[in-house]
C-alpha positions in Angstrom: 0.0 0.0 0.0 1.6 3.2 -1.2 1.7 6.5 0.8 0.1 9.5 -0.8 1.8 12.9 -1.0 2.0 14.8 2.3 -0.8 17.4 2.6 -2.1 20.1 5.0 -5.7 20.1 6.2 -7.0 23.3 4.7 -9.8 24.1 7.2 -8.2 24.1 10.6 -6.8 27.3 12.1 -4.0 26.0 14.5 -5.1 28.3 17.3 -7.0 27.5 20.5 -9.2 30.0 22.3 -9.6 29.4 26.0 -12.3 31.4 27.8 -11.6 31.8 31.5 -8.3 32.1 33.4 -9.0 30.1 36.5 -7.2 26.8 37.3 -9.2 25.0 34.6 -8.4 27.6 31.9 -4.8 27.7 32.9 -4.3 23.9 32.8 -6.0 23.6 29.4 -3.9 26.5 28.0 -0.6 25.0 29.2 -1.5 21.5 28.0 -2.4 22.8 24.5 0.6 25.2 24.3 3.0 22.5 25.4 1.9 20.5 22.3 3.2 23.4 20.2 -0.1 25.1 19.4 -0.9 28.8 19.9 -3.4 29.6 22.7 -5.3 32.8 23.2 -6.4 32.9 26.9 -9.2 35.4 27.6 -9.9 36.5 31.2 -12.4 39.2 32.1 -10.6 40.0 35.4 -7.3 41.9 35.6 -5.5 38.7 36.6 -5.6 35.0 36.1 -6.0 32.6 39.0 -9.7 32.5 39.6 -11.3 31.4 42.8 -8.4 29.1 43.7 -6.2 32.1 44.3 -8.5 33.1 47.2 -8.1 29.8 49.1 -5.8 29.4 52.1 -5.2 25.7 51.8 -6.5 22.8 49.8 -8.1 19.7 51.2 -7.3 17.0 52.1 -3.6 17.5 52.1 -3.6 21.0 53.5 -1.2 22.2 50.8 -0.8 25.9 50.4 -3.1 26.9 47.6 -0.8 29.8 46.4 2.2 27.4 46.4 0.4 25.2 43.9 -1.2 28.0 41.9 1.4 30.7 41.6 4.0 28.7 39.6 1.3 27.7 37.2 0.2 31.3 36.8 3.8 32.4 36.2 4.2 29.7 33.6 1.1 30.8 31.8 2.2 34.4 31.7 5.7 33.5 30.4 4.8 30.8 27.9 5.8 31.8 24.4 2.8 30.0 22.9 0.2 31.6 25.1 -1.2 35.1 24.4 -2.8 36.3 27.7 -5.6 38.8 27.4 -6.9 40.1 30.8 -9.6 42.7 31.3 -11.1 41.2 28.2 -14.4 39.4 27.2 -15.5 37.4 24.2 -18.5 39.1 22.7 -19.3 37.1 19.6 -18.4 33.8 18.0 -19.2 32.8 14.4 -18.2 30.0 12.2 -17.5 26.4 12.9 -14.9 24.0 14.1 -11.6 24.8 12.3 -12.5 28.4 11.6 -14.3 30.1 14.5 -14.3 33.9 14.0 -14.2 35.5 17.4 -14.7 39.1 18.6 -13.1 40.1 21.9 -13.7 43.4 23.8 -10.6 44.7 25.5 -11.6 46.9 28.4 -9.2 49.7 29.2 -6.8 49.1 32.1 -5.7 52.7 32.2 -2.2 51.4 32.8 0.3 50.6 30.1 1.4 47.0 30.7 4.7 47.6 29.0 5.6 50.6 31.2 4.2 49.5 34.6 6.9 48.1 36.9 4.5 47.2 39.7 6.4 49.5 42.1 3.2 50.4 44.2 4.0 54.2 44.2 0.7 54.9 42.4 -1.4 53.0 44.9 0.4 54.7 47.9 -0.3 58.1 46.4 -4.0 57.4 45.4 -6.5 59.7 47.2 -8.7 56.6 47.6 -5.9 54.7 49.3 -7.2 51.6 51.2 -10.7 52.9 51.1 -12.4 50.6 48.6 -13.6 47.1 49.5 -11.4 44.5 47.9 -13.2 42.0 45.7 -10.4 39.5 46.2 -10.7 39.8 50.0 -14.5 39.6 49.7 -15.0 43.1 51.0 -13.2 42.3 54.3 -10.0 44.1 53.2 -9.6 47.4 51.5 -7.7 48.5 48.3 -7.0 51.7 46.4 -8.7 52.9 43.2 -5.5 51.8 41.4 -4.4 48.4 42.6 -3.0 44.9 42.0 -5.8 42.4 42.9 -3.4 40.3 45.1 0.4 40.0 45.6 0.9 37.0 43.2 -1.3 38.4 40.4 -0.3 37.7 36.8 0.2 40.0 35.1 1.9 41.8 38.0 0.6 45.1 36.8 -1.7 47.8 38.2 -5.2 48.5 37.0 -7.5 51.4 37.7 -11.1 50.8 38.8 -13.2 53.2 36.6 -16.1 53.1 39.1 -14.0 54.4 42.0 -11.3 56.6 40.4 -12.1 60.3 40.8 -10.4 61.1 37.5 -12.7 58.7 35.6 -15.9 59.3 37.6 -15.7 63.1 38.2 -13.3 64.1 35.4 -10.7 65.5 37.9 -8.7 64.4 40.9 -7.6 67.6 42.6 -5.2 69.8 40.6 -3.7 66.6 39.1 -4.0 62.9 39.6 -1.6 62.0 42.4 -1.1 58.5 41.1 0.0 59.8 37.7 2.4 62.2 39.3 3.9 59.4 41.5 4.5 57.1 38.5 8.1 57.4 37.4 7.5 55.5 34.1 4.5 57.4 32.9 2.5 54.1 32.8 -0.9 55.6 33.7 -3.0 56.6 30.7 -6.4 57.9 31.3 -7.0 58.2 27.6 -7.2 54.4 27.0 -10.4 53.4 25.3 -12.3 50.2 25.0 -11.4 48.3 21.8 -12.6 45.3 19.9 -10.3 42.8 18.2 -11.2 39.9 16.0 -9.3 36.6 15.6 -9.6 33.1 14.2 -9.5 30.0 16.2 -9.8 26.3 15.3 -11.2 25.2 18.7 -12.6 26.7 21.8 -12.3 25.6 25.4 -14.9 27.1 27.8 -13.6 27.4 31.4 -15.7 30.3 32.7 -16.0 28.8 36.2 -18.8 29.5 38.7 -20.1 31.9 41.3 -20.8 31.4 45.0 -24.4 31.2 46.1 -25.7 34.4 47.5 -26.3 33.6 51.2 -28.6 36.6 51.4 -31.2 34.5 49.7 -31.5 32.6 52.9 -32.5 35.5 55.2 -33.1 33.2 58.2 -29.3 32.9 58.6 -28.7 36.6 59.1 -26.1 37.0 56.4 -25.3 40.7 55.7 -27.4 41.5 58.8 -24.8 40.3 61.3 -21.2 41.0 60.7 -20.1 37.7 62.3 -22.1 35.6 59.9 -19.7 34.9 56.9 -19.8 32.8 53.8 -17.2 30.0 53.3 -15.1 32.1 50.8 -15.2 35.1 53.1 -13.8 32.8 55.9 -11.0 31.7 53.5 -9.8 35.2 53.3 -10.2 35.7 57.0 -7.9 32.8 57.9 -5.4 33.2 55.0 -2.0 34.5 55.9 -2.3 36.8 52.8 -5.7 38.0 54.0 -6.8 41.3 55.6 -6.1 39.9 59.2 -2.9 38.1 58.2 -4.5 34.8 59.2 -5.8 35.8 62.6 -9.4 34.5 63.0 -11.0 37.5 64.7 -14.1 39.6 64.4 -13.9 43.3 65.4 -10.4 42.7 66.8 -11.6 39.8 69.1 -10.5 36.3 68.6 -13.4 33.9 68.2 -13.9 31.0 70.6 -17.2 29.5 69.5 -17.7 28.7 65.8 -20.7 27.1 64.1 -20.6 25.9 60.5 -23.8 25.5 58.5 -23.7 23.1 55.6 -25.6 23.0 52.3 -26.4 26.8 52.1 -27.8 27.0 48.5 -27.2 23.4 47.7 -29.7 20.5 47.9 -32.4 23.1 48.6 -35.6 23.2 46.7 -36.6 26.5 48.3 -33.9 28.3 46.3 -34.1 26.1 43.2 -30.8 24.3 43.7 -31.5 20.7 44.2 -28.0 19.5 43.3 -25.0 18.8 45.6 -22.1 21.3 45.2 -19.7 18.5 46.1 -17.0 20.6 47.7 -18.9 22.2 50.6 -18.6 19.3 53.1 -14.8 19.0 52.6 -14.0 22.7 52.6 -16.0 23.1 55.8 -14.1 20.2 57.4 -10.9 21.8 56.3 -11.9 25.2 57.8 -12.8 23.5 61.0 -9.4 22.0 61.2 -7.7 25.4 60.5 -9.6 26.9 63.4 -8.6 24.0 65.7 -5.0 24.5 64.5 -5.0 28.2 65.3 -7.3 28.3 68.3 -6.9 24.8 70.0 -9.5 25.6 72.7 -12.2 26.8 70.3 -15.6 25.1 70.4 -16.4 24.0 66.9 -19.7 22.7 65.6 -20.6 21.6 62.1 -24.4 21.4 61.3 -24.8 19.1 58.4 -27.4 17.2 56.3 -25.1 14.4 55.1 -21.3 14.3 55.0 -20.2 13.5 51.5 -16.4 12.6 51.5 -16.2 11.2 48.0 -12.6 11.8 46.9 -9.2 10.2 47.5 -8.1 10.7 51.1 -11.3 12.6 51.9 -12.8 10.0 54.3 -9.5 9.8 56.2 -9.4 13.6 56.5 -12.9 13.6 57.8 -12.0 11.0 60.5 -8.9 13.1 61.4 -11.0 16.2 62.1 -13.6 14.2 64.1 -10.7 13.2 66.4 -9.9 16.9 66.9 -13.2 17.1 68.9 -15.1 18.9 66.3 -18.8 18.3 67.0 -20.9 17.1 64.0 -24.6 17.9 64.6 -27.0 16.4 62.1 -29.7 18.8 60.9 -29.3 22.3 59.6 -30.4 25.3 61.7 -33.8 26.9 61.2 -32.8 30.3 62.4 -29.8 32.4 63.4 -30.5 35.5 65.5 -28.7 37.8 68.0 -29.3 37.8 71.7 -27.4 40.8 73.0 -23.9 40.5 71.5 -24.1 36.8 71.0 -25.3 34.9 68.0 -27.8 32.2 68.7 -28.1 29.2 66.4 -31.5 27.4 66.7 -32.3 24.1 65.1 -33.2 20.4 65.5 -30.7 17.6 65.9 -32.3 14.9 63.8 -30.2 12.1 65.3 -31.1 13.0 68.9 -34.6 14.0 67.9 -34.5 17.2 70.0 -34.2 21.0 69.4 -31.2 23.0 70.4 -29.9 26.6 70.7 -26.2 27.1 70.5 -24.2 30.3 71.2 -21.6 31.4 68.7 -19.0 34.1 68.1 -18.9 33.3 64.4 -21.2 31.4 62.0 -19.7 30.3 58.7 -22.2 29.4 55.9 -21.0 26.7 53.5 -22.4 28.4 50.4 -22.6 26.2 47.3 -21.5 26.7 43.7 -23.9 28.1 41.2 -23.6 28.9 37.4 -21.8 32.2 36.8 -23.9 35.3 36.3 -23.2 35.5 32.6 -23.7 31.8 31.8 -27.0 32.3 29.9 -25.4 35.1 27.8 -22.2 33.1 27.1 -24.3 30.0 26.2 -26.4 31.9 23.7 -23.3 33.4 22.1 -21.6 30.0 21.8 -24.8 28.0 20.9 -24.4 25.8 23.9 -27.4 24.3 25.8 -27.7 24.3 29.6 -28.5 21.5 32.1 -31.4 21.7 34.4 -29.1 23.1 37.1 -28.0 26.0 34.7 -24.5 24.8 34.0 -23.3 24.1 30.4 -24.5 20.8 29.2 -22.0 18.2 28.0 -22.7 16.3 24.8 -23.5 13.1 26.7 -22.7 11.7 30.1 -19.7 9.6 28.8 -18.1 12.7 27.2 -18.1 15.4 29.9 -15.7 17.6 27.9 -17.5 17.6 24.6 -20.5 19.8 23.7 -23.2 19.5 21.1 -21.2 22.1 19.0 -18.2 20.4 17.4 -14.9 22.0 18.3 -16.1 23.6 21.6 -15.1 21.8 24.8 -15.9 22.3 28.5 -13.5 22.4 31.4 -14.1 22.8 35.1 -17.0 24.1 37.1 -18.8 25.7 34.1 -19.9 22.1 33.4 -20.8 21.1 37.0 -19.5 21.7 40.5 -16.3 19.8 41.2 -13.2 19.9 43.3 -9.7 21.1 42.2 -8.3 17.6 41.2 -11.4 16.8 39.1 -11.3 20.3 37.5 -7.6 19.9 36.5 -8.3 16.4 35.1 -11.2 17.6 33.0 -9.2 20.6 31.8 -6.5 18.2 30.6 -9.1 16.1 28.9 -10.5 19.1 27.1 -7.0 20.1 26.0 -6.4 16.6 24.7 -9.6 16.7 22.7 -8.8 20.1 21.3 -5.3 19.0 20.3 -6.8 16.1 18.3 -8.6 18.7 16.1 -5.7 21.1 16.0 -3.3 18.4 14.8 -5.3 18.3 11.6 -3.7 21.6 10.7 -0.2 20.1 10.7 1.4 18.5 7.7 0.9 14.7 7.7 1.0 11.7 5.5 -2.1 9.7 4.6 -2.5 6.2 3.2 -4.2 5.4 0.0 
């Protein structure tokens, strides 16, 4: 059997578009780029890293989240095959597999990436210095109008918040902008405008992630009404060494001694329309209980749960370990959280003992579940992707969790369903492998005849 002449597949642009720069988007980008294909990674925030960057430690090994994530972020930022576009959003996708035509809106950063050295002089000089609630610290910490989201951000460049900067909201900032005056490299440019670019891509990997359930939709728990009722991600920032309290678990300057965790807030709950399990809440609560025990050994810790689901490798063993640390597991979620004087009161029924209880707490942590991101419907319509009954992007079939009904578009991470970090990384690598199968068609190859 003779070999035919070598040829090039004519209808495959050898470029992958990855939408979303969290751990899933970064893993998919690196896997594709390491195979020699160009990747355009689009992230709407000023930095990559996603929600994982906000975590203190990961379960069940208690590894430092930043120690795992930061090298990967740096690798993405430095990879010669990855074009990183932050402060950017995909606005339109036309075409089909092999030749997607994509429009991307680049929002102004008001800082020249090539000139900014990350010296911090501008943030120190800002008239809004440390006055604005930090999104990264979930509003617990403060930032300036010109800022870097967190110390390990990639790119390590400043960005100006157009909703808080006096120069952009009022048209002036005193006689002259102090940040601009302090910048020795003239990196600040208030004349930057929004621009739209177009590009071609052969395949697309969707890794847009998730949002946290808004605990305010469960008013019986007093979230946003009581300052010592926090969501799980807010607690992560409170106990993180890089957080606003440098890892000290305190409320209003006072160390907490009695902590109650409430499970399944926004998950497995028909009253809010989320009947699915978010998978990670049990384990991140158990991890957080361990962190409190580690930092405050004499603290009284109670976890109010429906069912403990420790499904992953090493998870059951970690659960057993925390039980031995004298953490109390009380079956049955509370019906109400209210204040009695300066003390929080948690009221509920213990379904194992068959009796009601009231427990005092200095801090209540709500294990909020994972929900589809706020723009999921909009992105799905743009990409032509259907949604599951839970609102996440729907895979093509249950056996192919990375493929979608639109050929050439793949899913990675929690945009497809709630999952932990190991499963997210595994699915991202699977999506990258599927994308590379298509991209390989653009390379010169031999065919048999």
